[in-house]
NUTORNU-401363 format. One record per residue (C-alpha): residue in one letter; chain; x, y, z. Coordinates in Angstrom, 2 decimals, always signed. Example, Ala and Ser with C-alpha at 12.3 -4.5 7.8 and 13.67 -1.06 7.14 Angstrom:
# residues 2
gupa->a&gumi->A&px->+12.30&py->-4.50&pz->+7.80
gupa->s&gumi->A&px->+13.67&py->-1.06&pz->+7.14
//
This chain:
# residues 222
gupa->m&gumi->A&px->+173.44&py->-54.41&pz->+96.12
gupa->e&gumi->A&px->+170.86&py->-51.98&pz->+94.85
gupa->i&gumi->A&px->+167.57&py->-53.51&pz->+93.78
gupa->y&gumi->A&px->+165.45&py->-50.54&pz->+92.70
gupa->k&gumi->A&px->+165.93&py->-46.82&pz->+92.92
gupa->l&gumi->A&px->+163.76&py->-43.85&pz->+91.99
gupa->k&gumi->A&px->+166.09&py->-41.17&pz->+90.67
gupa->d&gumi->A&px->+165.62&py->-37.43&pz->+90.60
gupa->e&gumi->A&px->+162.34&py->-37.66&pz->+92.47
gupa->v&gumi->A&px->+163.66&py->-35.66&pz->+95.41
gupa->p&gumi->A&px->+165.60&py->-32.37&pz->+95.02
gupa->e&gumi->A&px->+169.25&py->-32.55&pz->+96.11
gupa->k&gumi->A&px->+168.81&py->-29.96&pz->+98.91
gupa->r&gumi->A&px->+165.92&py->-31.94&pz->+100.33
gupa->r&gumi->A&px->+167.86&py->-35.20&pz->+100.28
gupa->n&gumi->A&px->+170.69&py->-33.64&pz->+102.24
gupa->s&gumi->A&px->+168.65&py->-31.74&pz->+104.85
gupa->d&gumi->A&px->+168.56&py->-32.79&pz->+108.48
gupa->a&gumi->A&px->+164.77&py->-32.54&pz->+108.41
gupa->v&gumi->A&px->+164.57&py->-35.19&pz->+105.72
gupa->v&gumi->A&px->+166.82&py->-37.58&pz->+107.68
gupa->k&gumi->A&px->+164.82&py->-37.19&pz->+110.85
gupa->k&gumi->A&px->+161.28&py->-36.96&pz->+109.58
gupa->v&gumi->A&px->+159.79&py->-39.03&pz->+106.78
gupa->g&gumi->A&px->+156.80&py->-36.79&pz->+106.16
gupa->s&gumi->A&px->+158.70&py->-33.55&pz->+105.79
gupa->y&gumi->A&px->+158.22&py->-33.27&pz->+102.00
gupa->g&gumi->A&px->+154.61&py->-32.17&pz->+102.25
gupa->d&gumi->A&px->+153.63&py->-34.07&pz->+99.10
gupa->g&gumi->A&px->+152.81&py->-37.49&pz->+100.54
gupa->l&gumi->A&px->+154.77&py->-40.62&pz->+101.26
gupa->r&gumi->A&px->+156.45&py->-42.36&pz->+98.39
gupa->i&gumi->A&px->+158.81&py->-45.36&pz->+98.08
gupa->t&gumi->A&px->+161.89&py->-43.83&pz->+96.47
gupa->e&gumi->A&px->+164.30&py->-46.73&pz->+96.77
gupa->m&gumi->A&px->+164.51&py->-50.41&pz->+97.69
gupa->r&gumi->A&px->+167.90&py->-52.01&pz->+98.40
gupa->q&gumi->A&px->+168.94&py->-55.58&pz->+99.13
gupa->g&gumi->A&px->+170.14&py->-55.93&pz->+102.74
gupa->v&gumi->A&px->+173.91&py->-56.18&pz->+103.23
gupa->k&gumi->A&px->+173.92&py->-58.35&pz->+106.37
gupa->n&gumi->A&px->+170.86&py->-60.34&pz->+105.31
gupa->p&gumi->A&px->+170.35&py->-60.55&pz->+101.50
gupa->e&gumi->A&px->+166.90&py->-62.03&pz->+102.12
gupa->r&gumi->A&px->+165.68&py->-58.66&pz->+103.42
gupa->v&gumi->A&px->+164.96&py->-55.51&pz->+101.46
gupa->n&gumi->A&px->+165.60&py->-52.02&pz->+102.85
gupa->v&gumi->A&px->+162.76&py->-49.63&pz->+101.94
gupa->y&gumi->A&px->+163.32&py->-45.88&pz->+101.65
gupa->i&gumi->A&px->+160.44&py->-43.44&pz->+101.96
gupa->n&gumi->A&px->+160.97&py->-39.94&pz->+100.50
gupa->g&gumi->A&px->+164.72&py->-40.61&pz->+100.31
gupa->t&gumi->A&px->+165.12&py->-41.83&pz->+103.89
gupa->y&gumi->A&px->+165.50&py->-45.40&pz->+105.13
gupa->e&gumi->A&px->+162.30&py->-46.35&pz->+106.95
gupa->l&gumi->A&px->+162.00&py->-50.09&pz->+107.34
gupa->s&gumi->A&px->+163.07&py->-53.47&pz->+106.00
gupa->l&gumi->A&px->+160.99&py->-56.47&pz->+104.83
gupa->d&gumi->A&px->+161.87&py->-59.94&pz->+103.69
gupa->v&gumi->A&px->+161.62&py->-60.67&pz->+99.99
gupa->a&gumi->A&px->+158.38&py->-62.59&pz->+100.36
gupa->q&gumi->A&px->+156.76&py->-59.68&pz->+102.20
gupa->v&gumi->A&px->+157.76&py->-57.27&pz->+99.39
gupa->v&gumi->A&px->+156.05&py->-59.59&pz->+96.93
gupa->d&gumi->A&px->+152.96&py->-60.09&pz->+99.09
gupa->y&gumi->A&px->+152.50&py->-56.35&pz->+99.63
gupa->k&gumi->A&px->+153.21&py->-55.69&pz->+95.92
gupa->l&gumi->A&px->+155.68&py->-52.91&pz->+96.74
gupa->k&gumi->A&px->+157.52&py->-51.05&pz->+94.04
gupa->v&gumi->A&px->+159.59&py->-47.92&pz->+93.66
gupa->g&gumi->A&px->+157.38&py->-44.89&pz->+93.05
gupa->a&gumi->A&px->+154.38&py->-46.29&pz->+94.93
gupa->e&gumi->A&px->+152.59&py->-43.79&pz->+97.18
gupa->l&gumi->A&px->+151.66&py->-44.83&pz->+100.71
gupa->s&gumi->A&px->+149.10&py->-43.63&pz->+103.21
gupa->e&gumi->A&px->+150.03&py->-43.26&pz->+106.85
gupa->e&gumi->A&px->+147.93&py->-46.32&pz->+107.58
gupa->r&gumi->A&px->+149.71&py->-48.37&pz->+104.95
gupa->l&gumi->A&px->+153.12&py->-47.27&pz->+106.25
gupa->a&gumi->A&px->+152.11&py->-48.29&pz->+109.80
gupa->e&gumi->A&px->+151.02&py->-51.69&pz->+108.43
gupa->l&gumi->A&px->+154.37&py->-52.15&pz->+106.68
gupa->k&gumi->A&px->+156.26&py->-51.21&pz->+109.86
gupa->k&gumi->A&px->+154.31&py->-53.80&pz->+111.78
gupa->a&gumi->A&px->+155.09&py->-56.39&pz->+109.09
gupa->s&gumi->A&px->+158.76&py->-55.38&pz->+109.30
gupa->e&gumi->A&px->+158.91&py->-56.03&pz->+113.05
gupa->f&gumi->A&px->+157.17&py->-59.36&pz->+112.58
gupa->g&gumi->A&px->+159.67&py->-60.37&pz->+109.91
gupa->k&gumi->A&px->+162.65&py->-59.48&pz->+112.07
gupa->l&gumi->A&px->+161.32&py->-61.34&pz->+115.11
gupa->y&gumi->A&px->+160.32&py->-64.35&pz->+113.05
gupa->q&gumi->A&px->+163.84&py->-64.59&pz->+111.64
gupa->r&gumi->A&px->+165.43&py->-64.35&pz->+115.11
gupa->t&gumi->A&px->+163.04&py->-66.95&pz->+116.47
gupa->l&gumi->A&px->+163.71&py->-69.28&pz->+113.54
gupa->e&gumi->A&px->+167.48&py->-69.01&pz->+114.06
gupa->w&gumi->A&px->+167.00&py->-69.84&pz->+117.77
gupa->a&gumi->A&px->+164.74&py->-72.77&pz->+116.89
gupa->l&gumi->A&px->+167.30&py->-74.17&pz->+114.49
gupa->m&gumi->A&px->+170.08&py->-74.27&pz->+117.09
gupa->r&gumi->A&px->+168.45&py->-77.47&pz->+118.37
gupa->p&gumi->A&px->+164.91&py->-78.94&pz->+118.28
gupa->r&gumi->A&px->+162.48&py->-76.91&pz->+120.41
gupa->s&gumi->A&px->+159.05&py->-77.58&pz->+121.84
gupa->v&gumi->A&px->+156.14&py->-75.25&pz->+121.17
gupa->r&gumi->A&px->+156.23&py->-74.14&pz->+124.81
gupa->e&gumi->A&px->+159.94&py->-73.28&pz->+124.59
gupa->i&gumi->A&px->+159.23&py->-71.03&pz->+121.60
gupa->r&gumi->A&px->+156.30&py->-69.38&pz->+123.36
gupa->d&gumi->A&px->+158.47&py->-68.75&pz->+126.44
gupa->y&gumi->A&px->+161.17&py->-67.25&pz->+124.17
gupa->l&gumi->A&px->+158.62&py->-64.93&pz->+122.54
gupa->r&gumi->A&px->+157.12&py->-64.00&pz->+125.88
gupa->g&gumi->A&px->+160.57&py->-62.76&pz->+126.88
gupa->k&gumi->A&px->+160.54&py->-60.59&pz->+123.77
gupa->k&gumi->A&px->+157.06&py->-59.30&pz->+124.70
gupa->a&gumi->A&px->+155.91&py->-60.24&pz->+121.21
gupa->e&gumi->A&px->+152.30&py->-59.48&pz->+120.33
gupa->c&gumi->A&px->+152.53&py->-61.72&pz->+117.24
gupa->a&gumi->A&px->+153.60&py->-64.89&pz->+119.12
gupa->d&gumi->A&px->+150.65&py->-66.96&pz->+117.85
gupa->e&gumi->A&px->+151.35&py->-66.03&pz->+114.27
gupa->i&gumi->A&px->+155.05&py->-66.85&pz->+114.57
gupa->v&gumi->A&px->+154.37&py->-70.21&pz->+116.22
gupa->s&gumi->A&px->+151.78&py->-71.04&pz->+113.57
gupa->r&gumi->A&px->+154.22&py->-70.27&pz->+110.75
gupa->l&gumi->A&px->+157.00&py->-72.31&pz->+112.33
gupa->v&gumi->A&px->+154.64&py->-75.27&pz->+112.77
gupa->s&gumi->A&px->+153.25&py->-75.03&pz->+109.24
gupa->r&gumi->A&px->+156.74&py->-74.92&pz->+107.76
gupa->g&gumi->A&px->+157.91&py->-77.93&pz->+109.78
gupa->y&gumi->A&px->+160.40&py->-76.11&pz->+112.02
gupa->l&gumi->A&px->+158.36&py->-76.80&pz->+115.15
gupa->d&gumi->A&px->+157.00&py->-80.26&pz->+116.02
gupa->d&gumi->A&px->+156.51&py->-81.49&pz->+119.56
gupa->r&gumi->A&px->+156.75&py->-85.15&pz->+118.60
gupa->k&gumi->A&px->+160.06&py->-84.70&pz->+116.78
gupa->f&gumi->A&px->+161.30&py->-82.64&pz->+119.71
gupa->a&gumi->A&px->+160.34&py->-85.41&pz->+122.15
gupa->e&gumi->A&px->+162.08&py->-88.06&pz->+120.04
gupa->w&gumi->A&px->+165.23&py->-85.95&pz->+119.90
gupa->w&gumi->A&px->+165.12&py->-85.29&pz->+123.66
gupa->v&gumi->A&px->+164.77&py->-88.97&pz->+124.52
gupa->e&gumi->A&px->+167.51&py->-90.02&pz->+122.09
gupa->n&gumi->A&px->+170.03&py->-87.45&pz->+123.35
gupa->r&gumi->A&px->+169.28&py->-87.17&pz->+127.06
gupa->f&gumi->A&px->+171.99&py->-88.83&pz->+129.17
gupa->v&gumi->A&px->+172.96&py->-91.24&pz->+126.35
gupa->k&gumi->A&px->+175.94&py->-92.55&pz->+128.30
gupa->k&gumi->A&px->+174.74&py->-92.04&pz->+131.88
gupa->g&gumi->A&px->+171.27&py->-93.52&pz->+131.62
gupa->v&gumi->A&px->+167.96&py->-91.95&pz->+132.58
gupa->s&gumi->A&px->+164.62&py->-93.33&pz->+133.76
gupa->r&gumi->A&px->+161.39&py->-93.35&pz->+131.78
gupa->k&gumi->A&px->+159.70&py->-91.49&pz->+134.64
gupa->r&gumi->A&px->+162.30&py->-88.71&pz->+134.63
gupa->l&gumi->A&px->+162.10&py->-88.32&pz->+130.83
gupa->a&gumi->A&px->+158.32&py->-88.06&pz->+131.02
gupa->m&gumi->A&px->+158.51&py->-85.36&pz->+133.66
gupa->e&gumi->A&px->+161.10&py->-83.38&pz->+131.65
gupa->l&gumi->A&px->+159.06&py->-83.58&pz->+128.43
gupa->m&gumi->A&px->+155.80&py->-82.52&pz->+130.08
gupa->k&gumi->A&px->+157.65&py->-79.61&pz->+131.69
gupa->k&gumi->A&px->+158.59&py->-78.61&pz->+128.15
gupa->g&gumi->A&px->+154.90&py->-78.60&pz->+127.25
gupa->v&gumi->A&px->+154.73&py->-81.94&pz->+125.42
gupa->t&gumi->A&px->+151.36&py->-83.63&pz->+125.84
gupa->r&gumi->A&px->+150.96&py->-86.89&pz->+127.75
gupa->d&gumi->A&px->+149.82&py->-88.68&pz->+124.57
gupa->i&gumi->A&px->+153.02&py->-87.79&pz->+122.71
gupa->v&gumi->A&px->+155.16&py->-88.65&pz->+125.74
gupa->d&gumi->A&px->+153.56&py->-92.08&pz->+126.07
gupa->e&gumi->A&px->+154.02&py->-92.80&pz->+122.37
gupa->v&gumi->A&px->+157.66&py->-91.75&pz->+122.31
gupa->l&gumi->A&px->+158.55&py->-93.66&pz->+125.47
gupa->a&gumi->A&px->+156.55&py->-96.80&pz->+124.61
gupa->g&gumi->A&px->+158.79&py->-99.85&pz->+124.69
gupa->r&gumi->A&px->+161.75&py->-98.04&pz->+126.23
gupa->d&gumi->A&px->+164.12&py->-100.53&pz->+127.89
gupa->e&gumi->A&px->+164.67&py->-99.50&pz->+131.51
gupa->t&gumi->A&px->+167.02&py->-102.42&pz->+132.03
gupa->q&gumi->A&px->+169.68&py->-100.97&pz->+129.74
gupa->e&gumi->A&px->+169.40&py->-97.57&pz->+131.40
gupa->i&gumi->A&px->+169.77&py->-99.02&pz->+134.89
gupa->r&gumi->A&px->+172.83&py->-101.00&pz->+133.90
gupa->k&gumi->A&px->+174.45&py->-97.85&pz->+132.53
gupa->m&gumi->A&px->+174.05&py->-96.18&pz->+135.92
gupa->i&gumi->A&px->+175.15&py->-99.25&pz->+137.87
gupa->a&gumi->A&px->+178.35&py->-99.35&pz->+135.85
gupa->k&gumi->A&px->+178.98&py->-95.67&pz->+136.62
gupa->k&gumi->A&px->+178.05&py->-95.69&pz->+140.33
gupa->r&gumi->A&px->+179.03&py->-99.19&pz->+141.49
gupa->s&gumi->A&px->+182.40&py->-98.10&pz->+142.87
gupa->k&gumi->A&px->+180.85&py->-95.33&pz->+144.95
gupa->y&gumi->A&px->+177.95&py->-97.15&pz->+146.68
gupa->d&gumi->A&px->+177.23&py->-100.42&pz->+148.40
gupa->d&gumi->A&px->+174.12&py->-102.33&pz->+147.23
gupa->e&gumi->A&px->+171.64&py->-100.62&pz->+149.53
gupa->k&gumi->A&px->+172.81&py->-97.08&pz->+148.77
gupa->l&gumi->A&px->+173.02&py->-97.90&pz->+145.05
gupa->m&gumi->A&px->+169.44&py->-99.16&pz->+145.00
gupa->a&gumi->A&px->+168.26&py->-96.07&pz->+146.91
gupa->y&gumi->A&px->+170.05&py->-93.82&pz->+144.42
gupa->l&gumi->A&px->+168.54&py->-95.58&pz->+141.41
gupa->c&gumi->A&px->+165.03&py->-95.40&pz->+142.86
gupa->r&gumi->A&px->+165.46&py->-91.68&pz->+143.41
gupa->q&gumi->A&px->+166.24&py->-91.40&pz->+139.71
gupa->g&gumi->A&px->+162.78&py->-92.77&pz->+138.94
gupa->f&gumi->A&px->+163.50&py->-96.44&pz->+138.24
gupa->p&gumi->A&px->+161.08&py->-99.11&pz->+139.62
gupa->y&gumi->A&px->+162.31&py->-100.77&pz->+142.84
gupa->d&gumi->A&px->+161.75&py->-104.40&pz->+141.79
gupa->l&gumi->A&px->+163.81&py->-104.00&pz->+138.64
gupa->v&gumi->A&px->+166.51&py->-102.04&pz->+140.44
gupa->q&gumi->A&px->+166.78&py->-104.71&pz->+143.16
gupa->r&gumi->A&px->+167.10&py->-107.57&pz->+140.63
gupa->l&gumi->A&px->+169.72&py->-105.84&pz->+138.47
gupa->v&gumi->A&px->+171.86&py->-104.64&pz->+141.40
gupa->k&gumi->A&px->+171.95&py->-108.18&pz->+142.79
gupa->e&gumi->A&px->+172.77&py->-109.65&pz->+139.38
gupa->d&gumi->A&px->+175.68&py->-107.27&pz->+138.81
//
């Protein structure tokens, strides 16, 4: 869908020349926004054409923030600024989509952005946090609720996993407060009883991070 278009600003021969396609500044009379089109694959982005040639895309909010309109003249510095904003917008969108696949910790997002060699990682993380897409406490609650629901898992192991994901000790302690280790041990006893005798079963459960005294009592009770 076409949003805005500046008609008859560029001679037909110039619009069709290879030089125009390859080089934005080939007109010799400055840089001007000649057209803005709604993105086809992503309607939330706007394709911006400079001197008749596609140059970059921005999300709708960025177009509003930068007060862009067809016919506006741009300096080289302004164009460079817009290109930087364009790259930020694209990376932010990809990161948001990845974050929405399942809850993520702040460290997971930073590791993801480090893999992209993003210079704007702090800004992206800040925006995700401020908009509620990134929250270490909510991530920790989700992790604890979904981790080995049927198999059982120890409090100690959960704490180690969460801290490896970058969650602070304070949040870990709050989320795991009051967790019933008895129920988790019984899940694992039910699953492993046929494979181990009492001594081997207790050794296995202790290796999973459960306290020995509790393991010993529950194995003998079963």
